Each structure stands twice: as structure tokens, then as C-alpha cells.
KEVODREN-645842 format. One line per 2 residues: their letters; for each residue x, y, z of N, C-alpha, C. Coordinates in steps of 0.02 Angstrom, whole numbers, plus 50000, padded with zeros to 5 digits. Layout:
// residues N
A> X,Y,Z,X,Y,Z,X,Y,Z  ...
END
This chain:
// residues 284
MR> 52274,49991,49592,52220,49984,49640,52236,50024,49703  52188,50062,49727,52197,50101,49788,52163,50064,49846
DA> 52190,50076,49906,52165,50042,49966,52130,50092,50012  52075,50069,50042,52038,50110,50090,52027,50071,50154
LV> 52029,50106,50210,52011,50078,50275,51944,50109,50293  51895,50066,50308,51826,50090,50319,51802,50069,50387
FG> 51780,50117,50427,51747,50105,50491,51672,50114,50481  51632,50070,50512,51560,50074,50502,51537,50043,50437
GS> 51577,49997,50410,51561,49967,50345,51500,49923,50346  51480,49899,50405,51420,49857,50409,51357,49898,50419
GQ> 51364,49964,50426,51307,50008,50436,51274,50029,50371  51222,50069,50376,51182,50085,50317,51219,50127,50266
IG> 51261,50173,50286,51300,50211,50238,51363,50173,50217  51397,50144,50267,51459,50109,50254,51452,50052,50205
HR> 51398,50013,50211,51388,49957,50165,51383,49981,50093  51345,50035,50082,51338,50062,50014,51405,50088,49989
LL> 51445,50117,50034,51510,50142,50014,51557,50085,49993  51555,50029,50029,51597,49972,50011,51580,49946,49941
VR> 51516,49943,49926,51496,49922,49859,51523,49969,49806  51518,50034,49819,51541,50084,49771,51617,50082,49763
LH> 51653,50073,49817,51726,50068,49813,51747,50009,49769  51714,49952,49778,51731,49893,49738,51718,49906,49664
RR> 51661,49937,49650,51644,49951,49579,51694,49998,49547  51727,50040,49587,51775,50087,49560,51847,50062,49565
GW> 51855,49997,49581,51921,49967,49580,51963,49973,49642  51932,49991,49698,51968,49997,49761,51968,49931,49798
QA> 52020,49921,49840,52020,49867,49889,52003,49898,49957  51952,49871,49990,51930,49899,50054,51947,49852,50111
HA> 51972,49880,50166,51982,49845,50228,51931,49873,50278  51881,49833,50295,51825,49858,50336,51826,49826,50405
VS> 51819,49868,50456,51823,49846,50525,51753,49832,50552  51745,49774,50584,51680,49756,50613,51691,49712,50675
RR> 51650,49724,50726,51654,49683,50786,51629,49612,50774  51583,49605,50726,51552,49540,50713,51573,49514,50644
AQ> 51570,49449,50637,51584,49418,50571,51532,49444,50521  51555,49459,50461,51512,49486,50409,51513,49441,50347
PK> 51459,49441,50308,51459,49402,50246,51513,49428,50199  51541,49383,50159,51592,49403,50111,51564,49452,50060
MP> 51605,49501,50043,51588,49550,49991,51646,49556,49943  51633,49562,49879,51688,49570,49831,51729,49633,49846
GV> 51795,49626,49846,51838,49683,49856,51843,49707,49927  51818,49668,49975,51817,49689,50045,51852,49636,50089
EW> 51900,49658,50128,51931,49616,50179,51905,49639,50246  51869,49595,50281,51841,49613,50346,51893,49602,50401
LR> 51902,49652,50442,51949,49649,50498,51910,49648,50563  51922,49597,50605,51884,49590,50667,51909,49639,50720
GD> 51864,49678,50748,51881,49725,50801,51839,49787,50797  51863,49841,50827,51827,49904,50826,51878,49961,50834
LD> 51854,50019,50851,51898,50077,50856,51945,50074,50916  51934,50027,50960,51980,50017,51015,52036,49970,50997
GF> 52031,49938,50939,52084,49892,50916,52056,49840,50868  52094,49823,50817,52071,49773,50770,52132,49736,50742
EG> 52119,49676,50716,52173,49633,50692,52185,49645,50617  52248,49637,50597,52265,49640,50526,52264,49708,50495
AP> 52281,49760,50533,52281,49828,50507,52329,49833,50447  52309,49866,50393,52353,49874,50335,52412,49919,50352
MR> 52467,49910,50317,52527,49950,50329,52516,50023,50310  52478,50034,50257,52462,50102,50234,52399,50098,50192
VD> 52363,50153,50186,52304,50156,50143,52302,50224,50109  52263,50227,50055,52256,50290,50019,52202,50334,50048
AV> 52154,50304,50083,52099,50342,50112,52071,50305,50172  52048,50344,50222,52013,50317,50279,51943,50348,50280
FS> 51892,50305,50285,51823,50328,50289,51795,50309,50358  51761,50357,50390,51725,50343,50452,51651,50353,50440
CG> 51614,50298,50446,51541,50299,50437,51506,50281,50502  51542,50285,50558,51515,50269,50623,51520,50328,50670
PL> 51525,50314,50736,51527,50368,50786,51587,50414,50775  51575,50478,50764,51628,50524,50747,51676,50537,50805
DR> 51650,50542,50866,51694,50556,50923,51743,50500,50935  51720,50438,50929,51765,50381,50939,51816,50377,50882
FA> 51795,50392,50821,51842,50391,50766,51896,50444,50775  51877,50503,50799,51926,50556,50810,51979,50535,50859
RW> 51959,50499,50911,52008,50475,50960,52055,50424,50928  52027,50378,50888,52068,50328,50854,52117,50362,50806
YA> 52092,50408,50767,52133,50440,50715,52191,50480,50746  52179,50511,50803,52231,50550,50836,52290,50506,50858
QS> 52276,50441,50869,52328,50396,50894,52353,50348,50840  52321,50346,50782,52339,50298,50730,52408,50312,50701
TI> 52441,50258,50682,52507,50264,50650,52505,50240,50578  52444,50227,50551,52438,50204,50482,52445,50263,50435
PC> 52495,50264,50391,52503,50320,50345,52443,50326,50298  52418,50386,50291,52360,50399,50247,52356,50474,50235
TR> 52343,50494,50173,52341,50565,50157,52270,50592,50149  52219,50548,50153,52150,50570,50141,52103,50540,50192
VV> 52061,50581,50223,52013,50559,50273,51945,50589,50257  51893,50547,50258,51824,50569,50248,51783,50541,50306
AF> 51751,50585,50345,51716,50563,50405,51645,50591,50406  51597,50548,50422,51528,50568,50429,51513,50591,50500
GS> 51479,50647,50506,51452,50670,50569,51377,50676,50560  51348,50733,50577,51276,50744,50571,51261,50817,50576
TS> 51205,50838,50545,51182,50907,50553,51157,50919,50625  51153,50866,50665,51135,50874,50736,51187,50917,50772
VD> 51246,50924,50743,51297,50967,50774,51271,51038,50781  51227,51059,50736,51195,51124,50740,51125,51121,50769
VK> 51086,51071,50745,51016,51066,50765,51007,51058,50840  51050,51018,50872,51041,51002,50942,51087,51042,50989
RD> 51122,51090,50961,51170,51129,51001,51136,51163,51060  51077,51193,51048,51043,51231,51100,50978,51197,51122
SA> 50975,51130,51115,50915,51093,51133,50899,51100,51207  50835,51096,51223,50814,51096,51293,50831,51031,51328
DA> 50847,50980,51289,50864,50914,51316,50939,50908,51326  50961,50893,51387,51032,50888,51402,51066,50833,51362
GE> 51032,50778,51352,51060,50724,51312,51074,50744,51241  51028,50783,51212,51038,50807,51144,51094,50858,51140
RD> 51100,50900,51190,51157,50947,51190,51223,50910,51194  51223,50855,51231,51284,50814,51236,51301,50783,51168
VA> 51251,50761,51131,51263,50734,51063,51297,50787,51020  51270,50848,51021,51298,50902,50981,51370,50917,51002
AR> 51382,50917,51068,51449,50932,51093,51499,50879,51071  51479,50816,51073,51524,50762,51052,51538,50765,50977
LR> 51488,50785,50939,51499,50794,50867,51548,50851,50853  51540,50907,50889,51586,50963,50879,51657,50943,50898
AG> 51664,50908,50954,51730,50886,50976,51760,50837,50926  51718,50793,50899,51742,50745,50850,51767,50778,50786
EA> 51728,50827,50762,51749,50863,50702,51815,50899,50713  51820,50934,50769,51881,50971,50784,51940,50924,50791
GV> 51929,50866,50822,51982,50817,50830,52008,50790,50765  51963,50774,50719,51983,50748,50653,52023,50800,50615
LA> 51999,50861,50613,52034,50914,50576,52102,50929,50606  52106,50929,50673,52170,50943,50706,52221,50887,50692
AA> 52199,50824,50697,52244,50769,50685,52268,50767,50612  52223,50783,50566,52242,50785,50496,52293,50840,50483
AV> 52286,50897,50515,52333,50952,50505,52402,50932,50530  52405,50898,50587,52469,50876,50614,52504,50828,50566
RG> 52466,50785,50533,52494,50734,50489,52506,50759,50418  52481,50818,50403,52486,50841,50334,52437,50805,50288
AA> 52381,50780,50317,52330,50745,50279,52272,50793,50264  52230,50774,50215,52172,50813,50196,52109,50779,50224
AT> 52071,50814,50264,52010,50786,50294,51949,50824,50270  51894,50787,50259,51830,50817,50241,51777,50787,50287
LL> 51734,50830,50314,51680,50809,50358,51613,50815,50322  51571,50764,50329,51507,50762,50295,51451,50757,50347
RP> 51401,50801,50341,51347,50805,50390,51280,50790,50357  51257,50727,50358,51191,50711,50329,51135,50741,50371
TL> 51078,50749,50339,51017,50768,50375,50981,50704,50397  50919,50696,50377,50878,50639,50398,50889,50581,50350
VY> 50926,50529,50372,50948,50475,50328,50893,50422,50321  50884,50395,50260,50838,50340,50248,50864,50298,50190
GA> 50832,50241,50178,50847,50203,50118,50878,50135,50130  50896,50119,50192,50927,50054,50205,50892,50017,50262
GG> 50840,50046,50290,50803,50014,50344,50839,50014,50410  50892,50056,50416,50930,50058,50477,50925,50123,50515
DR> 50885,50169,50490,50878,50234,50524,50830,50229,50583  50835,50277,50628,50794,50275,50689,50734,50322,50686
TL> 50721,50349,50627,50665,50397,50622,50612,50371,50574  50625,50373,50509,50573,50356,50460,50558,50281,50461
TR> 50609,50239,50467,50596,50167,50470,50558,50149,50533  50574,50184,50587,50538,50173,50649,50465,50194,50644
IA> 50453,50250,50611,50384,50272,50599,50347,50220,50558  50380,50194,50506,50349,50143,50463,50332,50080,50503
AL> 50377,50060,50547,50364,50000,50587,50304,50009,50633  50299,50066,50666,50242,50079,50710,50177,50082,50670
AS> 50180,50116,50613,50120,50122,50572,50098,50054,50544  50146,50011,50527,50129,49944,50503,50094,49903,50557
RW> 50115,49914,50617,50086,49876,50673,50014,49896,50687  50002,49962,50685,49936,49987,50703,49893,50008,50643
HR> 49923,50007,50583,49889,50027,50521,49868,50100,50521  49899,50139,50563,49885,50211,50568,49942,50244,50605
FA> 49945,50310,50598,49996,50349,50633,49968,50418,50647  49988,50447,50703,49961,50512,50722,50017,50564,50727
LP> 50001,50625,50709,50046,50682,50715,50005,50742,50738  50037,50791,50770,50002,50854,50784,49992,50892,50719
RD> 49939,50930,50715,49924,50968,50654,49978,51018,50637  50014,51041,50687,50065,51092,50674,50134,51061,50660
AV> 50136,50998,50642,50199,50966,50623,50216,50984,50551  50232,51047,50541,50243,51073,50474,50315,51098,50464
GL> 50359,51084,50513,50429,51104,50504,50459,51070,50443  50500,51105,50406,50527,51079,50344,50584,51029,50356
RQ> 50587,50977,50314,50638,50926,50318,50667,50912,50249  50728,50882,50249,50763,50865,50186,50791,50794,50192
PV> 50750,50743,50192,50775,50674,50200,50823,50656,50144  50877,50619,50161,50930,50604,50113,50940,50529,50109
HV> 50945,50502,50048,50952,50431,50036,51025,50409,50048  51033,50348,50076,51100,50323,50091,51144,50317,50028
ED> 51114,50302,49971,51154,50297,49910,51185,50364,49891  51148,50418,49903,51175,50484,49888,51231,50502,49936
LA> 51227,50478,49997,51281,50490,50045,51344,50451,50027  51335,50388,50006,51393,50348,49985,51427,50380,49924
QA> 51386,50405,49878,51413,50438,49819,51451,50501,49839  51425,50538,49887,51458,50599,49910,51526,50583,49941
AF> 51529,50531,49983,51592,50511,50014,51644,50494,49962  51623,50461,49909,51670,50443,49856,51689,50504,49815
AV> 51641,50548,49803,51653,50606,49760,51703,50655,49790  51704,50662,49856,51749,50712,49887,51822,50690,49885
LD> 51834,50625,49874,51902,50599,49877,51951,50640,49835  51932,50651,49774,51977,50685,49727,51954,50756,49712
AP> 51925,50788,49763,51902,50857,49756,51941,50901,49805  51996,50931,49783,52038,50971,49828,52002,51028,49863
AT> 51949,51053,49832,51912,51109,49862,51880,51090,49928  51873,51024,49941,51840,51001,50002,51888,50992,50061
HG> 51952,51000,50050,52000,50986,50103,51991,51034,50162  51986,51005,50221,51980,51044,50282,51912,51075,50295
LA> 51861,51053,50258,51795,51084,50264,51742,51033,50286  51686,51059,50310,51628,51019,50329,51569,51039,50284
YA> 51530,50989,50263,51474,51002,50217,51410,50972,50244  51357,51011,50244,51290,50984,50256,51270,50944,50194
LP> 51238,50886,50205,51215,50844,50150,51140,50832,50157  51100,50881,50136,51027,50871,50137,51006,50831,50077
GG> 50943,50807,50078,50915,50774,50020,50896,50825,49967  50870,50799,49911,50856,50842,49854,50788,50875,49855
ET> 50750,50867,49909,50683,50897,49913,50671,50921,49984  50638,50979,49989,50619,51007,50054,50544,51003,50062
LP> 50520,50972,50115,50448,50963,50123,50429,50964,50197  50365,50980,50212,50343,50982,50281,50346,50913,50314
YR> 50357,50913,50379,50364,50851,50417,50305,50804,50404  50244,50832,50408,50186,50787,50402,50179,50760,50331
EM> 50201,50797,50280,50200,50771,50212,50252,50716,50204  50310,50725,50235,50362,50674,50234,50335,50608,50264
VA> 50302,50613,50321,50274,50554,50354,50219,50523,50311  50177,50565,50279,50124,50539,50237,50153,50497,50180
RV> 50209,50518,50152,50240,50479,50098,50268,50413,50124  50293,50413,50185,50315,50350,50215,50257,50302,50222
LA> 50201,50326,50249,50143,50283,50261,50115,50256,50196  50121,50294,50142,50094,50273,50077,50133,50214,50048
TL> 50194,50201,50072,50234,50146,50046,50216,50079,50078  50178,50081,50132,50162,50019,50168,50107,49980,50132
QP> 50106,49916,50144,50057,49871,50114,50016,49836,50169  49953,49858,50180,49919,49913,50147,49942,49980,50174
PA> 49931,50034,50138,49951,50100,50163,49918,50115,50230  49955,50148,50273,49928,50166,50339,49896,50235,50337
RL> 49848,50247,50380,49813,50311,50382,49848,50359,50428  49853,50422,50407,49884,50474,50448,49829,50516,50481
HL> 49831,50521,50547,49784,50562,50585,49819,50625,50608  49792,50683,50592,49819,50747,50614,49776,50772,50672
LP> 49806,50777,50731,49769,50794,50792,49786,50864,50817  49740,50895,50853,49758,50957,50888,49819,50944,50932
PA> 49864,50993,50939,49925,50982,50978,49912,50954,51048  49862,50980,51083,49848,50956,51151,49826,50883,51150
AF> 49786,50864,51101,49763,50794,51096,49822,50748,51079  49867,50772,51036,49925,50730,51019,49970,50720,51080
RA> 49979,50774,51118,50022,50768,51177,49992,50717,51227  49926,50718,51234,49893,50670,51279,49902,50599,51253
LL> 49895,50589,51187,49905,50524,51157,49977,50500,51166  50024,50546,51156,50094,50529,51164,50109,50507,51236
SL> 50080,50542,51284,50090,50524,51354,50065,50453,51368  50007,50435,51339,49980,50368,51348,50027,50316,51316
AQ> 50053,50333,51257,50098,50287,51222,50162,50276,51262  50188,50329,51291,50249,50323,51330,50238,50282,51393
TA> 50179,50289,51423,50162,50249,51482,50159,50175,51463  50138,50161,51401,50133,50092,51377,50199,50065,51352
GV> 50252,50107,51356,50318,50084,51335,50335,50099,51263  50294,50140,51229,50307,50159,51159,50331,50231,51158
AR> 50382,50245,51118,50408,50313,51108,50432,50345,51172  50462,50306,51217,50486,50334,51279,50543,50384,51269
DF> 50580,50376,51214,50636,50421,51201,50616,50482,51160  50551,50490,51149,50526,50547,51110,50504,50600,51160
GD> 50549,50648,51173,50536,50698,51223,50509,50764,51197  50506,50813,51241,50479,50879,51222,50521,50913,51168
AA> 50587,50903,51170,50630,50935,51120,50616,50908,51050  50606,50841,51045,50590,50811,50981,50521,50834,50956
LA> 50474,50840,51003,50408,50863,50985,50410,50935,50959  50448,50977,50992,50454,51047,50970,50485,51052,50901
RM> 50532,51007,50885,50566,51010,50819,50519,50995,50762  50464,50961,50774,50416,50949,50720,50390,51014,50691
RQ> 50392,51067,50731,50367,51132,50708,50422,51176,50679  50484,51153,50686,50541,51194,50665,50566,51174,50596
DL> 50588,51224,50558,50619,51211,50493,50692,51191,50502  50710,51131,50481,50779,51108,50483,50803,51102,50411
VF> 50826,51159,50384,50843,51164,50313,50916,51185,50307  50952,51151,50262,51023,51163,50254,51040,51177,50181
DI> 51091,51217,50172,51110,51241,50106,51148,51186,50067  51121,51166,50011,51152,51115,49970,51206,51142,49924
EP> 51207,51207,49914,51250,51237,49863,51325,51225,49873  51353,51231,49934,51425,51217,49941,51445,51147,49917
AR> 51405,51096,49934,51420,51028,49913,51410,51020,49838  51359,51053,49811,51348,51050,49738,51406,51082,49700
RD> 51429,51138,49726,51483,51175,49694,51550,51138,49698  51566,51111,49756,51633,51084,49766,51643,51012,49744
FG> 51589,50972,49744,51599,50903,49720,51539,50874,49684  51496,50917,49656,51442,50895,49613,51387,50857,49647
YA> 51375,50872,49711,51323,50837,49749,51255,50849,49718  51218,50795,49702,51153,50802,49670,51106,50748,49697
PR> 51081,50755,49758,51039,50702,49788,50970,50699,49757  50938,50642,49764,50871,50631,49736,50817,50664,49780
AF> 50758,50673,49749,50700,50697,49786,50674,50640,49831  50632,50658,49879,50607,50608,49925,50545,50575,49895
QP> 50557,50518,49861,50503,50480,49829,50510,50407,49848  50499,50390,49912,50507,50320,49934,50456,50274,49899
AV> 50476,50213,49888,50434,50163,49855,50415,50108,49904  50370,50065,49882,50351,50007,49923,50414,49967,49939
GT> 50425,49951,50002,50483,49913,50022,50541,49955,50045  50539,50022,50036,50594,50064,50056,50607,50058,50130
FG> 50555,50050,50170,50562,50049,50243,50551,49980,50272  50565,49929,50232,50560,49861,50257,50491,49832,50247
END
């Protein structure tokens, strides 16, 4: 039996990873600030990246499914022997690098620093690290984009987008991300590298949203508005306290293609994500 230390195990990706580790005969030690329900093959450790109780003496792998910058700081100081590290970041490291929004540029900068920190610490220790960058995550009801859209549409039974929201997207299911994290473990070709993890289908933003709305009971109606009319509606919504964090940079990205190459991940560890076909209940 191999042992894993997992950060972010109570999150949408981490929870699926814990289930997969148990099914494959691993013992997982998962860190959480809050008490968690018992799971087979999982020992929950109370604490966070600033410190936790009951740290194992050694592990075969460390997985980070939470904030990458904080994990990088923890890993640089950790004394737990481990030869394999798998850490999730985000394609935002590239997407938001040159954003007009200062907050988004800061997100990208912290992701870059986190990636560099993990790789540098692994090199010092003689460990093998792999970085995984998901695109638009869905499938566990914990994402801040598609599930949020579904919640708003359920409330109003409709949703609006600008007509030019045709930028391409590649939404990726959490199960495919958990499988990817497990698959890279024994894939030497992935050592020291970062991989984009897009979903298995590329589609326009407004088509992606239309499929989300179709899963609701009853399905919500999608209204496509002239860009100026949508901007006016958005301004009214923000005044009412809705979508206050949806700024000009996010609006502009609806028109941009955010497409990433799946081939390196397919070649090096057999990554084969599903197409975007959400069902009733996918978004809560």
C-alpha cells in the first residue's frame, strides 16, 4: 500500500481524487481545516498549509488540489520525505497574465510564482513534480462559473448574454481531472513539466451556457442581446448587488478564444477527457 498526502481533499477535485486513490489501494492523509465525514481509505488531518496535526513520517506522493501559491510555500519548508509531487494550478496563469484587471494579473502572477516554487523545491529535494492546469472546471457544483450561471438562471428562469459571446471554451469535468492527477504518478515523461488540461470538446461560450440552461428543471431561456443592451443590463444587475465581481475584463473574454492544446497530456499520460454533455442535476 502506498501513502499520499492530499491538500484540498474536501474540494471538488480533491474529493474525487481521494475516492480514486482508495479504489487503487492507496492510503490517503488529507488535510482540512474543518471536520469531514469519514471516507474509506482516508485519514483526515485537522489544519491547513500553515500547520496540521498528525503529519505522516513519509509519503509516496503529495497532491495539491488547493491554492498553488500557498502550497509552494509549504512545500519549500516541508521536511516530509516524498519523491513525487502533483499540483493543480490553472490556465489562468496564461489567460490572465495581460488582463486589464489588476486583480486578475495578480492571480496570474501568484500562479506563476507558485509553479516556479514547486519546481524549484522539487529540484532541490531530488523529487519529481508535475503541474496540472485545468481550464473551466465543472461537475461537482463547486465551481464559480457554470454552477453560478445555473443558480442565477434557476432563480430567474432565464439568462442573458451578449450576442458576440462566441469565444471558444473547453470545460473540463472534475472526474477527468482526478484521473489525470492519478495517471501522471507513474508517467516519467511528465516529470518537471506543466500540462494544460482542457475538456474533450471545444464550443462557443454561448453554446456552453445554453447546454447548462438545458439541464435545469424547467430549462431556462437564453436571451442573446446586442452588446450595448447587455452592458446596460449588467450595470443594472451590479447596482442591485448581482455580478459585482463580473468586470470589463471578464466581459471581454466572452469574445476571446481560450483554447489549449490537449496533445501533450494525451501523449504523455493518456489524457482523454469527456465531451461537454451535462445532464440534469450536474449543476445542483
